[in-house]
C-alpha positions, 0 to 999 in steps of 0.5 A: 448448318442452321437448325430448321423446324423440320430438323426438330420434327424429324429428330430421333432420340435414343431410348435409354435403359436402366433409368427413368426418362421423359414420356416420349409422347409428351416430349413430341407434343412439346417439340411440335409446339416449338415447331409451330411457334418457330415456323410462326416466327420465321414466317413473321420474320420473312414478312417483316423482311418483305415489308422492309424491302418494300419500304426501302424501295419506297413502294409501301409505307410501313405498317405497325411493326410486330413487337413481340412473339411469345414462346409457347405456353407449354414451354418451361421458360417463358421468354420474349423474343424481339422480332424486327432485327432481320434474320437475327430473330430466328437465329436467336430463337434457335439459340434459345431453344438449343440452350434450353435443350442443352440445359435440360440435357445437363439436368437429366444427365446430372439426375441420372448420375445421382440416381446411378450413384444412389443405386450403387450405394444402396446395392453396396449397402445391401450386399454388405448386409447380406454378407454380414448376415451370412457370416453371422449365420455361418459362425452360429452354424459352426458353433452349433456343429462344434457343440454337436460334435463335442456331444457326439464325441463324448457319447462315442467315448461313453459307448466305447467305455461301456463296450470295454467294460461290458466285454470285460464283464462278459469275459469275466462271466464266461471265464467264471462259468468255464471255471465252474464247468471245469470244476464241476466236470472234474468232480463229477467226471465219473457220472455218466451222461445219461444220469446228467440228463443229456 
């Protein structure tokens, strides 16, 4: 099936996600320019066919042939199309437009792949940096906690030793006082309670 200007006008493109694309209005304007030029070339080809048919039938002398139709100035590639080969000019124009569209498509796909690969590489580098930073901070935190644990264990040991020594001293003191009390009690066992002041 041949591509017509109406096919270009009614063509709907899929919206892409996660990557940049062309401005849809700019693409529509460019396609409108292509359609206008395409319709001109089809009209001129039809006119030339009619003149050729009239000339072949001998009804009319040929006028000056239309030699060149230039593509719209907004087109990225300025191509010159020879008209006068009958129905091959619209087909050549169609083939040129399709080739241009395919080339643009391939360029955009390649650009998208390159951008995707760059984003993936950047994300992987960023992830590696984040993991490395987290591991470094984790090691530093573990070292700090180990040092703090060691300090606390030393402090606990000191407190246990202090408690043990304090208990021993307290026991010695209490036992000494009990001995003193017993000694005092045996020597003053005949002293009445009222004389002691109790």
